[in-house]
N, C-alpha and C positions, 0 to 999 in steps of 0.2 A: 290796853283794854278799854273798851267803851262802856260807859255806865248804863245800866238798865234796871229791871224789875226787882223787888227786894224784901229784906228782912232786917231784923235788928239784933245785935249781939248785946248780951247783958253786961259784959265787962270788956276791958281792954286786953292787952297782951297778957295771957294768963301763964301761970307757972306750968312747966312741962308736966304733962300727965301721960301715964303709960297708955299706949294704944291697945285696946282690946276689941276684938270683933264679937258681936253679939250672936245670939241664937237666930235673930231675924236676919242678920247678915249671912249666916249659914243657910237659912231658908232661901234667901235670894240666890246664893250660889247653886243650890239644888235646882232651882227653877231655870237658871241660866244653862246649867249642864243639860237639863232635859230639852230645852229649846235648841241647843247646839246639836244634839244627837238627832233630833227629829226634823230640824229645818235647814241645817247647813247643807249646801249643795252636795257634799260628799258623805253626809250622814255618818260622821266619825263616831266611833265608840269612845266612851270616856274610860280608858284603860291604862295599863301600866306604861305602854309606849308613849301615850300622851303625857302621863305623869312625869316621865323622865325628861321630856322636852320642856315641860312647864318648870320643872326644878331648875334647869339650866337657865332658862330665859328669865325667870323671876329674880334669880341672883344677879344677873347682869343688869336688870332694871335699876337696882340700888347701887351696884358697884361696878360700872362698866369699865373703869380704868384699873380695877384690881388694886386699889389703894387703901382699902379699909379691912376687908375680911382676910383672915388668915386661913391657911390650909386646914388648920384644926377646926375652924368654924365650919368649913365646907364638909369636913369629915363628919362632924356632928349632925349637920343638916342632912347628910346623905342617908341617914337611917330612914328618912321619910321619902326618899327619892322615887320609889315605886309605889308609894301609898297615898300620894296626893289625890289621885283619882277616887280612891275609896273614901277619903275624907270629904271631898266635895260632894259626892253622891249621898253621904250621910249628913251633910250640912255642917261639917267641921272645917272651918277655914283658919284655924288657929295658927297653922304654919306661916301664913302670910304675916301675921302680927309678930310671931317669934323672930322671923328673919328681919323685919323692920326694926324691932327693938334691939337686936344684936347690932345691926348697922348703926343705929343711933348711938348705942353704947360705944362702938368703935370710933365713931365720928367725934363724940364728946371727949374721949380720951386723947384722940389725935389733936383736937383743938387746943389742949393744954401744951402740946409740944410745938405747935406751929409758930408762935411768936418768936421763940428762941432761934428757930431755924431761919426764919425770915430775917432776923437781926444779925445773924452770923455773917462773917466775912466769907464771901464766895469768890473763888478764883475763876474769873471768866476767860482766862487765857489757856486753861487746861483743855486738852482734847478728850472730851467724854461725850456720851450720847444717851438719848432715851429712845425707845421704840415708838414708831408712829402708831402702831396698831396694838392695843392691849390684848387683843385676841391671841396674839402669839406668846403672851406671858403666862406662866403658871401662877397659881395663887402663892402668895408669899408664905414661906415655911416658918418664919419667925418674925418677932417684932423688929429685930435688927435688920432683916431684909426689907421690911416695910419702911423702916426709918431711912434706909438708903434710897428707896424709891421716892420717898417724900423729899429727901434732900435734893434729888435731881429735879423733881417736879417743881419745887419752889424756886430752884435756881432757874429753871426754864421760864416760869411765870415772871420772875423778876427781870429776866433778860427781855422778855417780850414787852414789859412795861417800860424798861429803859429805852428800848428801840423806838418807842413813840416820841422820844425827845421832847416831852412837854415841859415848857418853862415853869419854874417854881412848883414842880410836881415831885412828890415823894413816893416812889414806887413801893417802898416797904409799907407805908401807911395805907396805900390803896389796896395792897395785897391782903393785909390784915383785915381790912374792911370787907373785902370780897369773901374771905373764908368765914368771917363772923356772920355775914348775911346768909351764907349757906347753912350755917348752924341754926340761925333763927328760923329759917324756912322749914328745916327738918323738924325742929322742936314744935312747930305749929301744925304738923301733919295731923289730919283727922282720920278717924276710922274709915269713913266713906272713900277717902283717897287711897288708902291701903287696899281696900277691897277692890276698887276700880282697877288698880294696877295689877292685882293678882289675877282677877278674872280676865282682864285684857291680855295678860301674859299667856293665859290658856288659849284664848281665841286666836292670838297671833301665831300660835303653834300650828294652826290650821291654814291660815292665809294672812297676808299682810293687812287686810282691810276690815276684818271682823273685829269688833271691840265691844266691851261693856261700857256703858255711860251711866255714871251716877246721876241722881236727879239734878244735881248742880250742873254737871257737864251737859246734860240733855237740854237744860234751859238755855245754855249758851249756844248750843247747836241750833235750836229752833230760832233763836234771835238772828243767827247768821243767815238762815234760809229766808227769813222774812225781810231782811235788809231794813229793819226798823226796830226801835226799842223805846222804852219809856225810862227816862232818867233826866240828868241835868245837862247832858251833852258835853262831856269832857273825856278825853283820852288820858288815861293815867299809866304811870309806870312806877316800879319800885326802885329807889335810888338812895343808897347810903342810909338805909333804915327808914326812909320817908316815902309815903305815897305822894308822888310828885306829878303835877299837871304837865303832860307832854303836849297836849293840843286842846284848844277850846273849839268845839265844832259849831260851825255856823248853822243857825236855825234852831239851836238848842237853848235851854233856859239860861245856861251860864253865859253864852254869847249875848243874849238879850239883856242880861243884867249888867254885864260889862266889867265887873270887879275882879273876876277870876282870870288870871293870866298865866301864860306858860312859865314854868319854873316855880310857881307857888307850891308850897308843901301843906298837905292836909295833916293837921296834928290832932284834931278832934272831930267827932261826928255825933250829931243827935239825929237819929234816923226819922223821928217823927216831929222834929223841931220843937218839942216840948220837954222831953226827958233831958237829964244831964248829959253833958258831953262824955263820950267814950274816948279815952286816950288811944290813938291808933298809931303812935310812933312805934316802929319795928313790928307792926302787925302785918301779917301776910296780905299781899295785895288783893287776892280774891275775897278775903274776909271784909276788907275795907269797902270793896266794890259792892258786896252784898248789902252792906249797911246803907250805902248811898243810893242804891237802886230802889225803885218803888213805882207805884202806879201813877199814871198821869193825873195831875191835879193835886197830889199830896205834896207835903212840904218836907224839906230836910234842912238842917242847919249845920254849917261847917265852920270849924275854927281853922284859920289859915295863917301860916307863917309866910308872909309875902316875900317874893323874890327880891323886891326893892327894900325890904326891911320892915319890921313891925309885925304885930298880930292883928288880924281882922276877922270879925265874925260875919258870915254871909248866910242869909236865909234864901232858899230858892224853891220855886214850885216846879215840880217835875213835869216834863212835857214829853211828847212823842218826838223822837229824833230819828231822822232818816240817815242810813249809812250809805252815802252817795258814792264813796270811792269804789265800791264793788258793783255799781250798777252799769248798765250799758251806756256807752258814749259814742257819739258820732262827730266826725269832722270832715269838711270838704277841703281838698287841696287842689291846687292847680298843677297839672303835670309839668307845665313849663317852669315852675319853680324848682323842680327836681331834675328834669331832663330838658335841657335847652332845645327849643325847636319843636317839642311835643306839646300839642294843644289838646287838652281834655280835662274834664272835671272828674276827679276821683273822690269817691266817698269811702272813708275809712271807718269801719264799724268795729269797735272794740267790745268784746264780750268777756269780762273778767271771770264770770262764773254763771252757771245755769241755776239761778235762784228761783224760788217759788214759795209764796206764803201758803203753806198747806192748810193751815187753820182757816185763813181767809177764803181759800178756794172751797173748803167744805161748807162754809157758811153761805156761800153764794154771793153774788153782787161783785163789786169792784175789789180787786186784790192785786198785790205786787207780783209781777212775773216777768221773766226774761223775754218771752215771746211778745208780750204787750209792749215792752220798752223797745224791742227791736223794730216793731211795726211803726212806732212813733218816729224813730230815727230814719227809717226808710221813707216815710212820708215826707220828712224834711228834705231828704236827698232828692226825691222826685221833684219837689217844688224848686229846688236849686239847680235842676238840670244836670244831675250827676249821670255820667255815662258809663262808669265802670266802678265796681265795688270791691273793696278789700275787707275781708272779715278777719280780724286779728284775734286768734285764740291762744296766743303765746301766754304761758303761765296760768292758763285756765285749767284748774284741777278737776273740773266737772260740776256735779250738782244733781239736779232733779232730772230723772230719765224722761218724764213727761215733757219737760221744757225742751230737751234736745229734740224730741220728736216734733213738737209744735214749731220750733224755730226752723228745723229742716223743711217742714211743710210749707214754709213761706217761699221756698226757692224751687220746689219740685211740684209736679201735679200729684193728685192723690195716688197713693200706693205705699208699698212697704218701705219703712225707714230702717228698721232694725229687727233682728230675730233674737229671741230669747229662749235658751234651752233650760228647761226646768229640771229639778231632780227627777230621775226616771227617764230622762232623755226625750221627753215630749218637747216639741218646738212650737213656740207661739210667735206669730208675726205681728209686730206692732206697726200700724200704718198711719199715715196722714190721710184723713178722710175728706179734706177740703180740696176740691179739684182746682180751685183758683191758685195761680202762681203770683205771689205778691210782688216779687222782683224778678224780671225776665232778662235784664241786661247782663253783660259779662261779669264774672266774679272770680276772685282768687281767695283761697283760704290760707292764712299764714299760721303755721304751727311751730312749736319747738318740743324739746324732750319733756317738758312739763305740761304739755297739753294732754289731758287725761280724761278717761271715762266718758262723760257726756260729750266732751269736746271731740272725742274720737268717733262717737256715733255720728255727730254732725259732719265731721270731715270725711268720714267713710261714705256717708250717704251722698254728699256732693260729688265725691270722686266716682263712686259706682254708677250714679245716674249720669255721669259725664256732664254735670251741670256747671262745673268749674274745675280749676286745677289747684292742687295743694303744693305750697311752696314753704321751704324752711329747713329745719334740721332733717337729718336722714330719715327719721321716723318720729312718731309721737311717743307718749310714755309707755303704752302697752298695757293699760288697765282694762281688761275685758270682762270684769266680773260685776255683778249687780248686787248691791247691798240694800237690805230693807231694815228700817228702824222700827222695832217692835217693842212696845212696853213689856217689861218683865211681868208686871202684875196688871190685871185688867183695870182700865180706867172707867169702866161702866158703873162700878160701885162707888158711892160717896164715901164709904168707910174703908176702901182698899188702901193699903199702905203704898206710897210711891216708892217703887224699887228701881227706878231708872229704866233704861232701855238697852236692848241688845241691837247693835248694828251688825247684821249678819249677812254673809255672802250666801245668797239663796239660789243664784243662777248665773249663767254666763251669757253675754250678748255677742251677736255675730252680725257682720255686715250683710247686706242683701246679696252680696256675691258668694256668701257662705263662709268667708274667712272670719275667724275670731280675731279680735284686736289684742287678745291676751299675749303678753310678752313681745309680740312683733309690732304692735301698733298699726298705724296707717302710714305707709311710706309716702314720702313726698314725690310728686312728679318732677319737681325741680329742687335739687338739694344745694344749699349754700354752705360754704365753710363755716364751721362753728366749733368752739371748744366743747360744747355740750355733746357733740357727736362722739367725743372721746372720753367723756366722764361716765362713771358708773351711777347714773341717775335714773335709769329706766326701771320698769317693773321687773325685768329679768335679773336685776341686781339685788332684789329684795328677798329676804328669807321666806321660804315656804310659798313662793309664788305659784299659782296654778299654771298648767301647761297650755301651750297653743294647740288648737285643733281646728277642724273644719267640718261644716255640715253642708247639706244641699243648698243651692242658691234659691232665693225666693223669686216669685214672679214680679218682674218690674220692667218698665220701658225706659231705655236709655235716651237721653237728649242728644240732639245733633250739635250742641254747642261746642263739644270737645271731641276730638278723635285722636287716634294714635299718631297720625301725621302731624297734627297741630302740636301735640305734646313733644314729639321728637324735635320739631323745628324750634320750639320755644326753649327746650332743654339745651340744644346746640348753641343757640344764640346766648343763652345765659352763661354757659360754660366759656364761651369766647370772651364775654364781658368780664367774667370773674378772673380769667387768666390774664387779662390786660389791666385789671384794676389794682392800683397800688395798695389800697386799704385791705382788700381781700388777700393780697399777697402777704401783707403784714400779719393778718390773722393766721395764715398758713404757717408762718414762721413761729408764731406763738404756740400753735398746735404741736409743731415739731419739738419745741423746747419742753412743752408739757409732757409729751410722750417720753422724753429722755428722763425727766424727773419723776415720773409716775411710779417707777419701781424702787425708789428710795425707801428703805425700811426703817431708817433711823433719822433723828433730828440732832444736829450738833448743838452742844452747850458751850461751844467756844464763841465768844461774843463777836469777834471779827468775822468768823465764818457764817454765823447765824445772821449777822447784820447784812452781810453781802447777799445771802440767800433771800432775806426778807425784802431788801431793797429791790432785788431782781423781781420778786413776786409782786411787790407793790407797783413797780414800773410796768410789769406785764399786765396787771389788772387795769391800770390807767390806760395803757396803750390799747388793750382789748376793748374797753368801753369807747374810747375815741374812734378806734377803727370800725367798730360796729355802727356807730353813729354816722361816720363818713360813708360806710358801705351802704347804709340805708338811704343816703341821699345828701345829708348835710348835717354837720354837728350842731348848727344853730337853728335847725328847723325841726325840732321835736314836735311830733304831731299832737301829743297830749302833754304840754310842758308842765302842767300843774300836777301830774300824777307821780 
C-alpha cells in the first residue's frame, strides 16, 4: 500500500468493541438500494429473490471455507433469509453486524483451540485428504465436525510450511503468528467495513462489477485513477504484527530524506509531528496508513525500529508522489536482437491501465491521462525511427472509458470507436472526433485473458478498423459492461455527509461491428499457446456475469492496412513457427499436464504425496515462466526488466 492523504487516530490499538451499524448507515443502505433499482442496467427490484442471494453471498464473504459457522448458526440466520430486502428498504442493516459478530465470536473461540492443534503430533504418512473447493462442503453440524475440519486444515498448513524447507524456520511458530494476525485484523474491523461488505454483497448479486465503496475506499480508488498521491513515498505491508517498509519510492519525501529503508518497522506515528506518538504495533495496516497520509507540505513524525537494529525518530514533510509503475512506458528494440537477419526498429508501448485524473480534467489545464502519455511515447518512437509498433495490453484490467476512446483515436481517423447501449435499449455511439491519425505505421496489439474492459474497447476498435492485428491468448477477458462511480450523497452541499459512492453497471458497450465484448471478449487474430487459455479466469467464469448479445453495426470505414488474406497468411506462418518451436512445445506439455490435474477434487495430506505434487507444480511454474520468456524471444532480453 502506498501512502497518501490523511487523518489522525486518537489512540493506538484499542480493545475490541462490538460493531454496530447506525441509523445513518441504514440511510446509506436505503439510498444505495434506490440507486440500484433506478440506475442499474437491469433495473432490478429489491425483493425476496435478491434477499436470498444476498443471504448466501454475505455468509460466504466471512466464512468461505466453512471453518467457523455451524449449521445451527445458518439455521438461526435463515429466519431473515427473505427479509433482508425489507430491512434495507427500511434502513435496517442490523443483519450485517449480527453475522459479523457471530463470526468474530466463532473465530475467538476457535483461536483458543488452535495452538494445541498446531503443537499436536501430526502423522504425515497417513493417507487422508481435504477438499479443494469448500463449495462442495455442507456447513458443519457440530463442534466435533468443525474440530476435525480444523485438524486437517492445520495439518495442511503445517505441511505447506514444511515443504518450503526454510533453514532455521519453525512452521508451528509461523502458523500461530498467521492465525493471530487474522484475529487481530478481524478485531479491528470497523462499522464502515462491515457496511461496505454487506452492500457490495448485494450489488454482486446483480453482476460482478457493481460495488459499494465506503468513503475510505473511494479515496483509494480516486488516488489510483490519478496516478499520484500526497504522502511520504513509501510502500508498506503488514508483517508479524508490524507495519513494515516494503519499498521507498524514488521521488518521495522518504527517499529524499534517506533514513527510511526497506525492512524498517513503524512502531509509532505522530500524524501532525507535534502530538504524542500513537503506538501502532499490531494496528491494522489501513489505519496506520491513514495516520501517515496527509496534505502536501504538512509534517509527520515516525518512530522506527530499524532493520539494522535500534530505534530512530524521523520527521518528514509530505510531498506529491507519482505512481510511475502504472503509467505508460515505451521501449525501442532491434528486430535483429530477437530474430537473426531481420532488420527493423520496433517500438513496444506498454499500457498497464487507462488512467485519468478526473478531478484535474474537470478543473481544466494540465492533468494526468493515458492518451497524453501515449502521445509522448509515440513522439519518442518517431524521433528514433521506429517502423513497427507493438501495443502491450496484457494484464491491463481497464480504466476510464474516455481514455480508451482517445487512445484509439490516435490510430484511426475520426469515427465511431465504441457503441454503448443504455437502459431502455437506446444506443449511443462514442466517436473519435479528431481526423488526424497520430501513428500510421503497422501495429500489433498483444492481449491476454486479463486484458479487460477499456483494453477490449481499444483492441476491438483496432481489429474492426483493420488498423492492426490482435495477438495473444485465445480471447480477452470478456468484460463488456460500463460502470459509473456515483456519490451516494450529493457533494454539492457543504453539509452533506460523505456516504461513499456506488460503482454501478449502467450500460453495456459494443464494438463498432455490433458485437458485445461481454463474456466472449475480443478474439485474437493469431493465438499463441498459453495456460491462461485453459484456466477459469475470464468473465464467463464469474458469478452473475451478464450475457453476450449483439446490436447493429455502426458506420465506420475500414483501413486497408489489414485484410483477410494478410491475417490468414500471418496465422499460417505463426502456426508453423509454433509447431517447430521447442519452447512452445514445452508450453503445450504443461497445458496437457494442467488439464489432467484440473479435475482433482481433493488435496492429499500425505507428506510424500503432497511434496511430490508441490515439487511438480513448482517445477511446472518455473518451466512455464522460462518457456514463456524463451517463446517471447529470449530469457535474458526482458523488454521492461525493472517491472
